[in-house]
C-alpha positions in Angstrom: -14.7 4.0 -3.0 -14.3 1.8 0.0 -10.6 2.0 -0.5 -10.6 5.8 -0.5 -12.6 5.9 2.8 -10.2 3.4 4.4 -7.2 5.5 3.2 -8.6 8.6 4.9 -9.5 6.9 8.1 -6.0 5.5 8.3 -4.4 8.8 7.5 -6.5 10.7 10.0 -5.6 8.2 12.8 -1.9 8.5 12.0 -2.2 12.3 11.9 -4.0 12.4 15.2 -1.2 10.4 16.8 1.4 12.7 15.3 -0.4 15.8 16.7 -0.5 14.2 20.1 3.3 13.6 19.9 3.7 17.3 19.1 1.8 18.3 22.2 -1.7 18.8 20.8 -4.8 17.5 22.5 -7.3 15.8 20.1 -10.7 17.4 20.9 -12.9 15.9 18.1 -12.7 13.9 14.9 -14.9 14.7 11.9 -16.3 18.0 13.1 -19.3 19.0 11.1 -19.2 22.5 9.7 -22.6 24.2 9.5 -24.0 27.5 8.4 -27.5 28.3 9.5 -27.9 24.7 10.7 -27.0 23.5 7.2 -24.0 21.1 7.0 -21.6 22.4 4.3 -18.4 20.5 5.2 -16.5 18.7 7.9 -13.0 19.0 9.5 -11.0 15.9 9.9 -9.6 16.8 13.4 -10.1 19.4 16.0 -7.0 19.8 18.1 -6.1 22.2 21.0 -2.7 23.4 22.3 -2.0 26.1 24.8 -5.6 27.2 24.8 -5.8 27.6 21.0 -8.1 25.4 18.9 -7.0 24.2 15.5 -9.0 22.9 12.5 -6.9 20.2 10.9 -7.3 18.9 7.4 -5.5 15.6 6.6 -4.5 14.6 3.1 -3.1 11.2 2.3 -1.2 12.7 -0.6 0.2 16.1 -1.4 -2.1 19.1 -0.5 -3.3 21.2 -3.4 -4.8 24.6 -3.7 -8.3 23.3 -3.2 -7.4 21.6 0.0 -5.8 24.7 1.4 -8.8 26.8 0.5 -11.1 24.3 2.1 -9.4 24.2 5.5 -9.0 28.0 5.5 -12.7 28.6 5.0 -13.7 25.9 7.5 -11.3 27.3 10.1 -12.8 30.8 9.7 -16.3 29.5 10.1 -15.3 27.6 13.3 -13.1 30.5 14.5 -10.0 28.3 14.7 -6.5 28.2 13.4 -6.0 26.2 10.2 -3.6 23.3 9.9 -3.0 21.0 7.0 -1.1 17.7 7.3 0.0 16.0 4.1 2.9 14.5 2.2 4.1 17.8 1.0 2.4 20.5 -1.1 1.3 19.8 -4.7 3.1 22.8 -6.3 4.3 26.3 -5.9 0.8 27.8 -6.1 -0.2 25.6 -3.1 2.8 26.7 -1.2 2.2 30.4 -1.9 -1.5 30.2 -1.0 -0.7 28.4 2.3 1.6 31.3 3.2 -0.8 34.0 2.1 -3.7 32.5 4.1 -1.5 31.6 7.1 -2.4 28.0 6.9 0.0 26.1 9.1 1.5 23.2 7.2 2.9 19.9 8.7 4.7 17.8 6.1 5.1 14.1 6.8 7.1 11.5 4.9 5.5 8.7 2.8 6.4 6.3 5.7 4.2 8.3 8.1 1.0 9.0 6.1 0.2 5.9 4.1 -2.1 6.2 1.1 -4.1 3.0 1.2 -5.4 3.7 -2.3 -1.8 3.5 -3.6 -1.2 0.3 -1.6 -4.4 -1.2 -2.9 -3.3 -0.3 -6.5 0.1 -1.8 -5.9 -1.3 -5.0 -4.4 -3.8 -5.3 -7.2 -1.1 -4.9 -9.8 1.0 -7.5 -8.1 -1.9 -9.9 -7.9 -2.7 -9.4 -11.6 1.0 -10.1 -12.4 0.9 -13.2 -10.2 -2.3 -14.6 -11.8 -0.8 -13.9 -15.2 2.2 -16.0 -14.3 0.1 -18.6 -12.5 -2.1 -19.3 -15.5 0.8 -19.0 -18.0 2.8 -21.7 -16.2 -0.1 -24.0 -15.6 -0.6 -24.3 -19.3 2.9 -25.9 -19.4 1.6 -29.1 -17.7 1.5 -31.0 -20.9 5.2 -30.3 -21.5 6.4 -31.7 -18.1 8.1 -35.1 -18.0 8.9 -37.3 -15.0 12.3 -35.7 -14.4 10.7 -32.2 -14.5 8.0 -33.3 -12.1 10.6 -34.6 -9.6 12.3 -31.1 -9.6 8.9 -29.3 -9.3 7.8 -31.6 -6.5 11.0 -31.0 -4.6 10.6 -27.2 -4.9 7.0 -27.5 -3.8 7.7 -29.4 -0.6 11.0 -27.8 0.5 11.6 -24.7 2.5 14.8 -23.7 0.7 17.0 -24.5 -2.2 19.4 -26.7 -0.2 16.5 -28.8 1.1 15.0 -29.1 -2.3 18.3 -30.3 -3.8 18.6 -32.9 -1.1 15.0 -34.0 -1.7 16.0 -34.6 -5.4 19.2 -36.4 -4.4 21.1 -33.8 -6.4 24.0 -31.4 -5.7 23.1 -27.7 -5.5 24.9 -27.0 -8.8 23.0 -29.7 -10.7 19.7 -28.7 -9.0 20.1 -25.1 -9.9 20.9 -26.1 -13.5 17.7 -28.1 -13.6 15.7 -25.1 -12.4 17.4 -22.9 -15.0 16.5 -25.4 -17.7 12.8 -25.3 -16.5 12.9 -21.6 -16.6 14.4 -21.4 -20.1 11.7 -23.8 -21.3 9.0 -21.5 -19.8 7.9 -24.1 -17.3 9.0 -22.3 -14.1 9.4 -18.5 -13.4 12.7 -16.9 -12.3 12.9 -14.9 -9.1 13.0 -15.6 -5.4 12.9 -19.2 -4.2 9.6 -18.6 -2.3 7.9 -17.5 -5.5 9.2 -20.4 -7.5 8.2 -22.8 -4.7 4.7 -21.3 -4.7 4.2 -21.7 -8.4 5.5 -25.3 -8.1 3.0 -26.1 -5.4 0.2 -24.8 -7.6 1.5 -26.7 -10.6 1.6 -29.9 -8.7 -2.0 -29.4 -7.7 -3.2 -28.4 -11.1 -1.2 -30.8 -13.2 -2.3 -33.7 -11.0 -5.9 -32.6 -11.4 -5.5 -32.4 -15.1 -3.9 -35.8 -15.3 
């Protein structure tokens, strides 16, 4: 997946910066691991500190047993010290194995190592929800009268609620009641003003097109 590759590239870059802040020198990225000239794997980062070289595996999520075994084997082939950087360890087995194999572990918070696959999934989910709302409210065009259209137009062209109320020549109280009425009738969504305004803009365009 493109998103998976992007996630790893981002995580590796952040991990490299983190290692540099900890006093490591980044020697190489994506070091090929070969046996008898046959490539069997690769190591995300080769780092050096105080004359010692480290083979570093970076995981966007928690490190599991498989990840720990992989960096241990790769480090032995390269004759380096193994390090794994991740958002924690997957379970107790992973923790015990890391200790048993002397794999150095650097834990980072969710704010430091960002899993772009998770971001992609969240954005995709939000987009699906938005499109669902978008098409649902656009089907209400036939239920809109002139007064409704005035409110929706004010929402579409105004930066905030106060400006929208003034545009409609209404008090804030009356204007919010009008919005509440449109919401209860299923014509406009509830939520932040910016979202309601966006749906209003789209409705103006679509409903005018339909008419």
